[in-house]
All heavy atoms as a GROMACS GRO file, in nm:
protein
  548
    1MET      N    1  -0.019  -2.230   1.512
    1MET     CA    2  -0.138  -2.166   1.462
    1MET      C    3  -0.102  -2.080   1.341
    1MET      O    4  -0.010  -2.000   1.348
    1MET     CB    5  -0.200  -2.076   1.568
    1MET     CG    6  -0.272  -2.150   1.678
    1MET     SD    7  -0.372  -2.046   1.786
    1MET     CE    8  -0.247  -1.951   1.869
    2PRO      N    9  -0.176  -2.096   1.232
    2PRO     CA   10  -0.148  -2.015   1.113
    2PRO      C   11  -0.209  -1.875   1.121
    2PRO      O   12  -0.304  -1.852   1.195
    2PRO     CB   13  -0.214  -2.095   1.001
    2PRO     CG   14  -0.321  -2.173   1.068
    2PRO     CD   15  -0.273  -2.200   1.208
    3ILE      N   16  -0.151  -1.786   1.045
    3ILE     CA   17  -0.205  -1.651   1.032
    3ILE      C   18  -0.285  -1.648   0.903
    3ILE      O   19  -0.234  -1.681   0.797
    3ILE     CB   20  -0.093  -1.546   1.028
    3ILE    CG1   21  -0.016  -1.545   1.159
    3ILE    CG2   22  -0.152  -1.407   0.998
    3ILE    CD1   23   0.102  -1.451   1.159
    4TYR      N   24  -0.412  -1.610   0.914
    4TYR     CA   25  -0.498  -1.600   0.797
    4TYR      C   26  -0.522  -1.453   0.765
    4TYR      O   27  -0.525  -1.368   0.853
    4TYR     CB   28  -0.633  -1.667   0.824
    4TYR     CG   29  -0.625  -1.817   0.833
    4TYR    CD1   30  -0.629  -1.882   0.956
    4TYR    CD2   31  -0.611  -1.894   0.718
    4TYR    CE1   32  -0.622  -2.020   0.964
    4TYR    CE2   33  -0.604  -2.032   0.726
    4TYR     CZ   34  -0.609  -2.094   0.849
    4TYR     OH   35  -0.601  -2.231   0.856
    5GLU      N   36  -0.540  -1.425   0.637
    5GLU     CA   37  -0.575  -1.290   0.593
    5GLU      C   38  -0.725  -1.287   0.566
    5GLU      O   39  -0.781  -1.380   0.511
    5GLU     CB   40  -0.498  -1.255   0.466
    5GLU     CG   41  -0.350  -1.243   0.489
    5GLU     CD   42  -0.274  -1.204   0.362
    5GLU    OE1   43  -0.334  -1.141   0.273
    5GLU    OE2   44  -0.156  -1.236   0.355
    6TYR      N   45  -0.788  -1.178   0.609
    6TYR     CA   46  -0.931  -1.161   0.593
    6TYR      C   47  -0.960  -1.028   0.528
    6TYR      O   48  -0.880  -0.935   0.536
    6TYR     CB   49  -1.001  -1.166   0.730
    6TYR     CG   50  -0.995  -1.300   0.798
    6TYR    CD1   51  -0.894  -1.331   0.886
    6TYR    CD2   52  -1.092  -1.396   0.772
    6TYR    CE1   53  -0.888  -1.454   0.949
    6TYR    CE2   54  -1.087  -1.520   0.835
    6TYR     CZ   55  -0.985  -1.548   0.923
    6TYR     OH   56  -0.980  -1.670   0.984
    7GLY      N   57  -1.077  -1.017   0.467
    7GLY     CA   58  -1.125  -0.893   0.411
    7GLY      C   59  -1.266  -0.868   0.458
    7GLY      O   60  -1.348  -0.960   0.463
    8CYS      N   61  -1.296  -0.745   0.495
    8CYS     CA   62  -1.430  -0.708   0.540
    8CYS      C   63  -1.511  -0.660   0.420
    8CYS      O   64  -1.470  -0.569   0.348
    8CYS     CB   65  -1.422  -0.598   0.646
    8CYS     SG   66  -1.584  -0.544   0.704
    9SER      N   67  -1.626  -0.722   0.399
    9SER     CA   68  -1.711  -0.683   0.286
    9SER      C   69  -1.782  -0.551   0.312
    9SER      O   70  -1.827  -0.486   0.217
    9SER     CB   71  -1.815  -0.793   0.259
    9SER     OG   72  -1.750  -0.912   0.221
   10ASP      N   73  -1.795  -0.509   0.436
   10ASP     CA   74  -1.866  -0.386   0.468
   10ASP      C   75  -1.779  -0.262   0.454
   10ASP      O   76  -1.818  -0.164   0.390
   10ASP     CB   77  -1.925  -0.392   0.609
   10ASP     CG   78  -2.039  -0.492   0.620
   10ASP    OD1   79  -2.099  -0.527   0.516
   10ASP    OD2   80  -2.067  -0.536   0.732
   11CYS      N   81  -1.658  -0.264   0.512
   11CYS     CA   82  -1.574  -0.143   0.509
   11CYS      C   83  -1.450  -0.157   0.421
   11CYS      O   84  -1.377  -0.062   0.401
   11CYS     CB   85  -1.533  -0.102   0.650
   11CYS     SG   86  -1.411  -0.210   0.728
   12GLY      N   87  -1.423  -0.279   0.370
   12GLY     CA   88  -1.308  -0.299   0.282
   12GLY      C   89  -1.176  -0.319   0.354
   12GLY      O   90  -1.072  -0.330   0.291
   13ASN      N   91  -1.178  -0.323   0.486
   13ASN     CA   92  -1.057  -0.341   0.564
   13ASN      C   93  -0.997  -0.480   0.539
   13ASN      O   94  -1.069  -0.578   0.530
   13ASN     CB   95  -1.089  -0.324   0.713
   13ASN     CG   96  -0.967  -0.333   0.801
   13ASN    OD1   97  -0.859  -0.290   0.764
   13ASN    ND2   98  -0.984  -0.387   0.920
   14LYS      N   99  -0.865  -0.486   0.526
   14LYS     CA  100  -0.794  -0.612   0.516
   14LYS      C  101  -0.711  -0.628   0.641
   14LYS      O  102  -0.645  -0.534   0.683
   14LYS     CB  103  -0.705  -0.614   0.392
   14LYS     CG  104  -0.785  -0.613   0.264
   14LYS     CD  105  -0.695  -0.617   0.143
   14LYS     CE  106  -0.779  -0.611   0.017
   14LYS     NZ  107  -0.696  -0.606  -0.102
   15PHE      N  108  -0.717  -0.747   0.703
   15PHE     CA  109  -0.645  -0.768   0.826
   15PHE      C  110  -0.601  -0.913   0.838
   15PHE      O  111  -0.649  -0.999   0.765
   15PHE     CB  112  -0.729  -0.726   0.947
   15PHE     CG  113  -0.858  -0.804   0.964
   15PHE    CD1  114  -0.865  -0.913   1.049
   15PHE    CD2  115  -0.972  -0.768   0.894
   15PHE    CE1  116  -0.982  -0.985   1.064
   15PHE    CE2  117  -1.090  -0.838   0.909
   15PHE     CZ  118  -1.095  -0.947   0.995
   16GLU      N  119  -0.507  -0.937   0.928
   16GLU     CA  120  -0.456  -1.072   0.954
   16GLU      C  121  -0.498  -1.113   1.094
   16GLU      O  122  -0.513  -1.030   1.183
   16GLU     CB  123  -0.304  -1.074   0.945
   16GLU     CG  124  -0.253  -1.042   0.808
   16GLU     CD  125  -0.101  -1.036   0.803
   16GLU    OE1  126  -0.036  -1.029   0.910
   16GLU    OE2  127  -0.047  -1.040   0.693
   17LYS      N  128  -0.517  -1.243   1.112
   17LYS     CA  129  -0.559  -1.295   1.241
   17LYS      C  130  -0.494  -1.430   1.264
   17LYS      O  131  -0.493  -1.516   1.177
   17LYS     CB  132  -0.711  -1.309   1.243
   17LYS     CG  133  -0.771  -1.359   1.370
   17LYS     CD  134  -0.797  -1.247   1.464
   17LYS     CE  135  -0.874  -1.303   1.585
   17LYS     NZ  136  -0.884  -1.211   1.690
   18LEU      N  137  -0.435  -1.449   1.382
   18LEU     CA  138  -0.378  -1.576   1.422
   18LEU      C  139  -0.492  -1.663   1.472
   18LEU      O  140  -0.561  -1.627   1.567
   18LEU     CB  141  -0.274  -1.553   1.532
   18LEU     CG  142  -0.193  -1.672   1.578
   18LEU    CD1  143  -0.103  -1.721   1.465
   18LEU    CD2  144  -0.109  -1.634   1.698
   19VAL      N  145  -0.516  -1.776   1.404
   19VAL     CA  146  -0.634  -1.857   1.431
   19VAL      C  147  -0.595  -2.003   1.444
   19VAL      O  148  -0.513  -2.053   1.367
   19VAL     CB  149  -0.737  -1.842   1.316
   19VAL    CG1  150  -0.861  -1.925   1.342
   19VAL    CG2  151  -0.775  -1.698   1.295
   20LYS      N  152  -0.655  -2.071   1.540
   20LYS     CA  153  -0.637  -2.215   1.550
   20LYS      C  154  -0.701  -2.282   1.430
   20LYS      O  155  -0.806  -2.239   1.382
   20LYS     CB  156  -0.702  -2.270   1.677
   20LYS     CG  157  -0.635  -2.230   1.804
   20LYS     CD  158  -0.706  -2.293   1.923
   20LYS     CE  159  -0.640  -2.251   2.052
   20LYS     NZ  160  -0.709  -2.310   2.169
   21ILE      N  161  -0.639  -2.387   1.380
   21ILE     CA  162  -0.693  -2.458   1.264
   21ILE      C  163  -0.832  -2.512   1.294
   21ILE      O  164  -0.920  -2.512   1.209
   21ILE     CB  165  -0.597  -2.570   1.220
   21ILE    CG1  166  -0.468  -2.508   1.166
   21ILE    CG2  167  -0.660  -2.660   1.116
   21ILE    CD1  168  -0.360  -2.607   1.132
   22SER      N  169  -0.853  -2.556   1.417
   22SER     CA  170  -0.981  -2.614   1.455
   22SER      C  171  -1.091  -2.510   1.479
   22SER      O  172  -1.207  -2.544   1.494
   22SER     CB  173  -0.964  -2.700   1.579
   22SER     OG  174  -0.918  -2.620   1.688
   23ASP      N  175  -1.055  -2.382   1.485
   23ASP     CA  176  -1.152  -2.276   1.512
   23ASP      C  177  -1.236  -2.248   1.387
   23ASP      O  178  -1.182  -2.213   1.282
   23ASP     CB  179  -1.081  -2.149   1.557
   23ASP     CG  180  -1.174  -2.044   1.614
   23ASP    OD1  181  -1.297  -2.068   1.617
   23ASP    OD2  182  -1.124  -1.940   1.657
   24THR      N  183  -1.367  -2.264   1.398
   24THR     CA  184  -1.455  -2.240   1.284
   24THR      C  185  -1.525  -2.105   1.290
   24THR      O  186  -1.598  -2.069   1.198
   24THR     CB  187  -1.562  -2.352   1.275
   24THR    OG1  188  -1.637  -2.353   1.397
   24THR    CG2  189  -1.498  -2.486   1.251
   25ASN      N  190  -1.502  -2.028   1.396
   25ASN     CA  191  -1.563  -1.896   1.408
   25ASN      C  192  -1.498  -1.797   1.313
   25ASN      O  193  -1.376  -1.795   1.298
   25ASN     CB  194  -1.550  -1.843   1.551
   25ASN     CG  195  -1.627  -1.927   1.650
   25ASN    OD1  196  -1.730  -1.983   1.617
   25ASN    ND2  197  -1.574  -1.938   1.770
   26VAL      N  198  -1.578  -1.715   1.249
   26VAL     CA  199  -1.527  -1.610   1.162
   26VAL      C  200  -1.499  -1.487   1.250
   26VAL      O  201  -1.587  -1.446   1.326
   26VAL     CB  202  -1.629  -1.575   1.052
   26VAL    CG1  203  -1.581  -1.459   0.968
   26VAL    CG2  204  -1.658  -1.696   0.967
   27PRO      N  205  -1.378  -1.430   1.242
   27PRO     CA  206  -1.349  -1.314   1.327
   27PRO      C  207  -1.426  -1.191   1.282
   27PRO      O  208  -1.471  -1.180   1.168
   27PRO     CB  209  -1.199  -1.294   1.306
   27PRO     CG  210  -1.171  -1.350   1.172
   27PRO     CD  211  -1.267  -1.465   1.155
   28GLU      N  212  -1.442  -1.098   1.374
   28GLU     CA  213  -1.505  -0.970   1.341
   28GLU      C  214  -1.399  -0.874   1.290
   28GLU      O  215  -1.282  -0.882   1.327
   28GLU     CB  216  -1.573  -0.912   1.464
   28GLU     CG  217  -1.694  -0.989   1.508
   28GLU     CD  218  -1.761  -0.926   1.628
   28GLU    OE1  219  -1.702  -0.838   1.693
   28GLU    OE2  220  -1.875  -0.965   1.656
   29CYS      N  221  -1.440  -0.782   1.206
   29CYS     CA  222  -1.350  -0.680   1.153
   29CYS      C  223  -1.306  -0.588   1.268
   29CYS      O  224  -1.390  -0.537   1.341
   29CYS     CB  225  -1.421  -0.599   1.045
   29CYS     SG  226  -1.324  -0.459   0.983
   30PRO      N  227  -1.175  -0.567   1.284
   30PRO     CA  228  -1.128  -0.480   1.392
   30PRO      C  229  -1.160  -0.332   1.368
   30PRO      O  230  -1.159  -0.253   1.463
   30PRO     CB  231  -0.977  -0.503   1.394
   30PRO     CG  232  -0.943  -0.556   1.261
   30PRO     CD  233  -1.064  -0.629   1.210
   31ARG      N  234  -1.193  -0.294   1.245
   31ARG     CA  235  -1.224  -0.153   1.216
   31ARG      C  236  -1.370  -0.121   1.242
   31ARG      O  237  -1.402  -0.022   1.306
   31ARG     CB  238  -1.189  -0.119   1.072
   31ARG     CG  239  -1.217   0.028   1.039
   31ARG     CD  240  -1.197   0.062   0.895
   31ARG     NE  241  -1.056   0.055   0.859
   31ARG     CZ  242  -1.013   0.049   0.734
   31ARG    NH1  243  -1.098   0.050   0.634
   31ARG    NH2  244  -0.884   0.043   0.709
   32CYS      N  245  -1.463  -0.208   1.193
   32CYS     CA  246  -1.605  -0.173   1.202
   32CYS      C  247  -1.687  -0.275   1.281
   32CYS      O  248  -1.809  -0.260   1.291
   32CYS     CB  249  -1.664  -0.156   1.063
   32CYS     SG  250  -1.680  -0.310   0.969
   33ASP      N  251  -1.623  -0.379   1.335
   33ASP     CA  252  -1.688  -0.484   1.414
   33ASP      C  253  -1.791  -0.565   1.337
   33ASP      O  254  -1.875  -0.632   1.395
   33ASP     CB  255  -1.754  -0.425   1.541
   33ASP     CG  256  -1.652  -0.366   1.636
   33ASP    OD1  257  -1.540  -0.422   1.645
   33ASP    OD2  258  -1.684  -0.265   1.702
   34SER      N  259  -1.784  -0.562   1.206
   34SER     CA  260  -1.876  -0.640   1.123
   34SER      C  261  -1.835  -0.787   1.124
   34SER      O  262  -1.718  -0.821   1.132
   34SER     CB  263  -1.872  -0.589   0.979
   34SER     OG  264  -1.943  -0.675   0.893
   35SER      N  265  -1.933  -0.875   1.111
   35SER     CA  266  -1.904  -1.017   1.098
   35SER      C  267  -1.915  -1.061   0.952
   35SER      O  268  -1.907  -1.179   0.921
   35SER     CB  269  -1.998  -1.099   1.186
   35SER     OG  270  -2.132  -1.075   1.149
   36ASN      N  271  -1.932  -0.965   0.861
   36ASN     CA  272  -1.939  -0.991   0.718
   36ASN      C  273  -1.797  -0.994   0.662
   36ASN      O  274  -1.755  -0.909   0.586
   36ASN     CB  275  -2.024  -0.884   0.649
   36ASN     CG  276  -2.059  -0.921   0.508
   36ASN    OD1  277  -2.037  -1.034   0.464
   36ASN    ND2  278  -2.114  -0.826   0.436
   37VAL      N  279  -1.721  -1.097   0.705
   37VAL     CA  280  -1.579  -1.109   0.677
   37VAL      C  281  -1.553  -1.237   0.599
   37VAL      O  282  -1.620  -1.338   0.620
   37VAL     CB  283  -1.501  -1.111   0.811
   37VAL    CG1  284  -1.356  -1.144   0.792
   37VAL    CG2  285  -1.514  -0.976   0.881
   38HIS      N  286  -1.458  -1.234   0.507
   38HIS     CA  287  -1.422  -1.352   0.428
   38HIS      C  288  -1.271  -1.371   0.429
   38HIS      O  289  -1.196  -1.275   0.445
   38HIS     CB  290  -1.473  -1.337   0.284
   38HIS     CG  291  -1.416  -1.217   0.215
   38HIS    ND1  292  -1.470  -1.091   0.229
   38HIS    CD2  293  -1.308  -1.204   0.135
   38HIS    CE1  294  -1.398  -1.005   0.158
   38HIS    NE2  295  -1.299  -1.070   0.100
   39LYS      N  296  -1.230  -1.496   0.414
   39LYS     CA  297  -1.086  -1.524   0.403
   39LYS      C  298  -1.039  -1.472   0.269
   39LYS      O  299  -1.104  -1.491   0.166
   39LYS     CB  300  -1.057  -1.674   0.411
   39LYS     CG  301  -1.050  -1.726   0.550
   39LYS     CD  302  -1.001  -1.869   0.549
   39LYS     CE  303  -0.998  -1.925   0.689
   39LYS     NZ  304  -0.959  -2.066   0.692
   40ALA      N  305  -0.926  -1.405   0.272
   40ALA     CA  306  -0.869  -1.350   0.149
   40ALA      C  307  -0.760  -1.444   0.098
   40ALA      O  308  -0.697  -1.516   0.175
   40ALA     CB  309  -0.810  -1.212   0.176
   41PHE      N  310  -0.739  -1.444  -0.032
   41PHE     CA  311  -0.630  -1.520  -0.090
   41PHE      C  312  -0.500  -1.454  -0.049
   41PHE      O  313  -0.483  -1.334  -0.063
   41PHE     CB  314  -0.643  -1.521  -0.243
   41PHE     CG  315  -0.533  -1.596  -0.311
   41PHE    CD1  316  -0.531  -1.735  -0.308
   41PHE    CD2  317  -0.432  -1.530  -0.375
   41PHE    CE1  318  -0.430  -1.805  -0.369
   41PHE    CE2  319  -0.330  -1.599  -0.437
   41PHE     CZ  320  -0.329  -1.736  -0.435
   42SER      N  321  -0.409  -1.531   0.007
   42SER     CA  322  -0.283  -1.473   0.053
   42SER      C  323  -0.166  -1.534  -0.023
   42SER      O  324  -0.174  -1.645  -0.073
   42SER     CB  325  -0.265  -1.493   0.203
   42SER     OG  326  -0.265  -1.630   0.233
   43THR      N  327  -0.060  -1.456  -0.032
   43THR     CA  328   0.061  -1.501  -0.099
   43THR      C  329   0.177  -1.495  -0.003
   43THR      O  330   0.173  -1.425   0.098
   43THR     CB  331   0.094  -1.411  -0.220
   43THR    OG1  332   0.115  -1.278  -0.174
   43THR    CG2  333  -0.016  -1.414  -0.324
   44PHE      N  334   0.280  -1.567  -0.030
   44PHE     CA  335   0.401  -1.560   0.048
   44PHE      C  336   0.519  -1.587  -0.042
   44PHE      O  337   0.506  -1.643  -0.149
   44PHE     CB  338   0.398  -1.658   0.166
   44PHE     CG  339   0.400  -1.802   0.125
   44PHE    CD1  340   0.519  -1.872   0.116
   44PHE    CD2  341   0.282  -1.868   0.094
   44PHE    CE1  342   0.520  -2.004   0.076
   44PHE    CE2  343   0.283  -2.002   0.056
   44PHE     CZ  344   0.402  -2.069   0.046
   45GLY      N  345   0.634  -1.542   0.000
   45GLY     CA  346   0.756  -1.564  -0.076
   45GLY      C  347   0.866  -1.614   0.015
   45GLY      O  348   0.870  -1.580   0.131
   46ILE      N  349   0.951  -1.696  -0.040
   46ILE     CA  350   1.063  -1.748   0.037
   46ILE      C  351   1.191  -1.710  -0.036
   46ILE      O  352   1.225  -1.768  -0.138
   46ILE     CB  353   1.055  -1.900   0.053
   46ILE    CG1  354   0.925  -1.937   0.124
   46ILE    CG2  355   1.176  -1.953   0.127
   46ILE    CD1  356   0.898  -2.084   0.133
   47GLY      N  357   1.259  -1.608   0.013
   47GLY     CA  358   1.390  -1.571  -0.038
   47GLY      C  359   1.394  -1.503  -0.174
   47GLY      O  360   1.499  -1.492  -0.233
   48GLY      N  361   1.285  -1.457  -0.227
   48GLY     CA  362   1.289  -1.389  -0.356
   48GLY      C  363   1.167  -1.304  -0.377
   48GLY      O  364   1.078  -1.297  -0.293
   49CYS      N  365   1.162  -1.238  -0.490
   49CYS     CA  366   1.048  -1.155  -0.522
   49CYS      C  367   0.936  -1.241  -0.579
   49CYS      O  368   0.959  -1.320  -0.669
   49CYS     CB  369   1.088  -1.050  -0.626
   49CYS     SG  370   1.214  -0.937  -0.568
   50PRO      N  371   0.813  -1.226  -0.528
   50PRO     CA  372   0.705  -1.310  -0.575
   50PRO      C  373   0.669  -1.289  -0.722
   50PRO      O  374   0.621  -1.379  -0.786
   50PRO     CB  375   0.588  -1.271  -0.484
   50PRO     CG  376   0.622  -1.136  -0.434
   50PRO     CD  377   0.771  -1.130  -0.428
   51ASN      N  378   0.696  -1.169  -0.775
   51ASN     CA  379   0.656  -1.140  -0.912
   51ASN      C  380   0.758  -1.186  -1.015
   51ASN      O  381   0.723  -1.211  -1.130
   51ASN     CB  382   0.631  -0.990  -0.930
   51ASN     CG  383   0.516  -0.943  -0.846
   51ASN    OD1  384   0.424  -1.020  -0.818
   51ASN    ND2  385   0.519  -0.819  -0.804
   52THR      N  386   0.884  -1.196  -0.976
   52THR     CA  387   0.987  -1.230  -1.074
   52THR      C  388   1.063  -1.356  -1.040
   52THR      O  389   1.128  -1.414  -1.125
   52THR     CB  390   1.091  -1.116  -1.086
   52THR    OG1  391   1.159  -1.104  -0.963
   52THR    CG2  392   1.027  -0.985  -1.126
   53GLY      N  393   1.059  -1.398  -0.913
   53GLY     CA  394   1.138  -1.512  -0.870
   53GLY      C  395   1.284  -1.477  -0.847
   53GLY      O  396   1.364  -1.560  -0.808
   54ALA      N  397   1.322  -1.352  -0.871
   54ALA     CA  398   1.461  -1.308  -0.855
   54ALA      C  399   1.493  -1.287  -0.708
   54ALA      O  400   1.405  -1.266  -0.627
   54ALA     CB  401   1.484  -1.178  -0.931
   55LYS      N  402   1.620  -1.294  -0.675
   55LYS     CA  403   1.662  -1.262  -0.540
   55LYS      C  404   1.629  -1.116  -0.512
   55LYS      O  405   1.645  -1.030  -0.598
   55LYS     CB  406   1.812  -1.284  -0.522
   55LYS     CG  407   1.853  -1.429  -0.532
   55LYS     CD  408   1.810  -1.502  -0.408
   55LYS     CE  409   1.859  -1.645  -0.413
   55LYS     NZ  410   1.791  -1.730  -0.319
   56ALA      N  411   1.582  -1.089  -0.393
   56ALA     CA  412   1.538  -0.954  -0.357
   56ALA      C  413   1.646  -0.850  -0.376
   56ALA      O  414   1.620  -0.738  -0.416
   56ALA     CB  415   1.488  -0.952  -0.213
   57GLU      N  416   1.771  -0.885  -0.346
   57GLU     CA  417   1.878  -0.785  -0.354
   57GLU      C  418   1.932  -0.764  -0.495
   57GLU      O  419   2.004  -0.671  -0.520
   57GLU     CB  420   1.991  -0.821  -0.258
   57GLU     CG  421   2.054  -0.956  -0.280
   57GLU     CD  422   1.979  -1.068  -0.206
   57GLU    OE1  423   1.884  -1.042  -0.135
   57GLU    OE2  424   2.019  -1.184  -0.225
   58SER      N  425   1.894  -0.850  -0.590
   58SER     CA  426   1.953  -0.839  -0.722
   58SER      C  427   1.866  -0.766  -0.825
   58SER      O  428   1.918  -0.704  -0.914
   58SER     CB  429   1.988  -0.978  -0.777
   58SER     OG  430   1.871  -1.055  -0.794
   59LYS      N  431   1.735  -0.773  -0.813
   59LYS     CA  432   1.646  -0.710  -0.911
   59LYS      C  433   1.521  -0.657  -0.844
   59LYS      O  434   1.479  -0.704  -0.741
   59LYS     CB  435   1.602  -0.813  -1.016
   59LYS     CG  436   1.712  -0.861  -1.106
   59LYS     CD  437   1.655  -0.954  -1.211
   59LYS     CE  438   1.765  -1.007  -1.300
   59LYS     NZ  439   1.714  -1.100  -1.399
   60LYS      N  440   1.461  -0.557  -0.908
   60LYS     CA  441   1.331  -0.510  -0.862
   60LYS      C  442   1.224  -0.603  -0.919
   60LYS      O  443   1.241  -0.660  -1.026
   60LYS     CB  444   1.305  -0.367  -0.912
   60LYS     CG  445   1.387  -0.263  -0.841
   60LYS     CD  446   1.345  -0.126  -0.886
   60LYS     CE  447   1.421  -0.020  -0.809
   60LYS     NZ  448   1.380   0.114  -0.846
   61PRO      N  449   1.112  -0.618  -0.850
   61PRO     CA  450   1.005  -0.700  -0.904
   61PRO      C  451   0.945  -0.637  -1.029
   61PRO      O  452   0.963  -0.518  -1.054
   61PRO     CB  453   0.904  -0.708  -0.790
   61PRO     CG  454   0.932  -0.589  -0.705
   61PRO     CD  455   1.079  -0.562  -0.720
   62SER      N  456   0.872  -0.715  -1.105
   62SER     CA  457   0.816  -0.666  -1.231
   62SER      C  458   0.720  -0.550  -1.213
   62SER      O  459   0.698  -0.472  -1.304
   62SER     CB  460   0.749  -0.780  -1.307
   62SER     OG  461   0.644  -0.834  -1.230
   63CYS      N  462   0.662  -0.536  -1.093
   63CYS     CA  463   0.569  -0.425  -1.070
   63CYS      C  464   0.645  -0.295  -1.047
   63CYS      O  465   0.584  -0.189  -1.044
   63CYS     CB  466   0.477  -0.455  -0.952
   63CYS     SG  467   0.562  -0.465  -0.793
   64GLY      N  468   0.776  -0.303  -1.027
   64GLY     CA  469   0.857  -0.183  -1.010
   64GLY      C  470   0.870  -0.136  -0.867
   64GLY      O  471   0.938  -0.040  -0.838
   65TYR      N  472   0.804  -0.202  -0.775
   65TYR     CA  473   0.810  -0.160  -0.635
   65TYR      C  474   0.920  -0.235  -0.561
   65TYR      O  475   0.929  -0.355  -0.569
   65TYR     CB  476   0.678  -0.184  -0.564
   65TYR     CG  477   0.684  -0.152  -0.417
   65TYR    CD1  478   0.674  -0.021  -0.374
   65TYR    CD2  479   0.704  -0.251  -0.324
   65TYR    CE1  480   0.683   0.010  -0.240
   65TYR    CE2  481   0.713  -0.220  -0.188
   65TYR     CZ  482   0.702  -0.090  -0.147
   65TYR     OH  483   0.711  -0.060  -0.015
   66ALA      N  484   1.002  -0.164  -0.492
   66ALA     CA  485   1.100  -0.225  -0.402
   66ALA      C  486   1.126  -0.129  -0.289
   66ALA      O  487   1.132  -0.009  -0.309
   66ALA     CB  488   1.230  -0.258  -0.475
   67SER      N  489   1.137  -0.180  -0.170
   67SER     CA  490   1.163  -0.099  -0.053
   67SER      C  491   1.300  -0.138   0.002
   67SER      O  492   1.314  -0.244   0.061
   67SER     CB  493   1.054  -0.123   0.052
   67SER     OG  494   1.084  -0.054   0.169
   68GLY      N  495   1.399  -0.057  -0.022
   68GLY     CA  496   1.534  -0.091   0.019
   68GLY      C  497   1.580  -0.214  -0.058
   68GLY      O  498   1.581  -0.215  -0.180
   69ASN      N  499   1.615  -0.319   0.011
   69ASN     CA  500   1.656  -0.444  -0.054
   69ASN      C  501   1.548  -0.550  -0.046
   69ASN      O  502   1.577  -0.668  -0.061
   69ASN     CB  503   1.786  -0.495   0.009
   69ASN     CG  504   1.904  -0.412  -0.031
   69ASN    OD1  505   1.904  -0.350  -0.135
   69ASN    ND2  506   2.006  -0.410   0.053
   70SER      N  507   1.426  -0.513  -0.019
   70SER     CA  508   1.320  -0.613  -0.009
   70SER      C  509   1.212  -0.586  -0.112
   70SER      O  510   1.198  -0.476  -0.164
   70SER     CB  511   1.259  -0.613   0.131
   70SER     OG  512   1.198  -0.488   0.157
   71CYS      N  513   1.137  -0.688  -0.144
   71CYS     CA  514   1.031  -0.677  -0.243
   71CYS      C  515   0.895  -0.668  -0.175
   71CYS      O  516   0.881  -0.702  -0.059
   71CYS     CB  517   1.030  -0.802  -0.332
   71CYS     SG  518   1.178  -0.817  -0.431
   72CYS      N  519   0.799  -0.627  -0.251
   72CYS     CA  520   0.664  -0.628  -0.198
   72CYS      C  521   0.618  -0.773  -0.183
   72CYS      O  522   0.676  -0.864  -0.240
   72CYS     CB  523   0.570  -0.554  -0.292
   72CYS     SG  524   0.560  -0.624  -0.458
   73ALA      N  525   0.516  -0.796  -0.106
   73ALA     CA  526   0.466  -0.932  -0.082
   73ALA      C  527   0.335  -0.952  -0.154
   73ALA      O  528   0.231  -0.973  -0.095
   73ALA     CB  529   0.453  -0.957   0.066
   74GLY      N  530   0.337  -0.940  -0.286
   74GLY     CA  531   0.214  -0.961  -0.362
   74GLY      C  532   0.128  -0.837  -0.368
   74GLY      O  533   0.016  -0.838  -0.322
   75CYS      N  534   0.181  -0.729  -0.425
   75CYS     CA  535   0.108  -0.603  -0.428
   75CYS      C  536  -0.008  -0.605  -0.526
   75CYS      O  537  -0.090  -0.516  -0.526
   75CYS     CB  538   0.203  -0.489  -0.462
   75CYS     SG  539   0.273  -0.503  -0.627
   76GLY      N  540  -0.016  -0.706  -0.608
   76GLY     CA  541  -0.127  -0.718  -0.700
   76GLY      C  542  -0.106  -0.644  -0.831
   76GLY      O  543  -0.195  -0.638  -0.915
   77ALA      N  544   0.011  -0.586  -0.851
   77ALA     CA  545   0.037  -0.513  -0.976
   77ALA      C  546   0.064  -0.610  -1.089
   77ALA      O  547   0.105  -0.720  -1.072
   77ALA     CB  548   0.156  -0.421  -0.959
   0.00000   0.00000   0.00000
């Protein structure tokens, strides 16, 4: 089962939900219980920084954010 990212149009909450591919129901927002929820565009990285493509331990991402030896996962900067 994949993990999908969602955004609530009512309160602005962003959350993740483990959902069966065959499930067509839209989840409710865990913060405000609204059903006015949409799938958000999500990013992922494999072994490097999403903004620069560099190895996480060798360079900071172009947005300047790094936490220890890891990069942000698409901070949007």
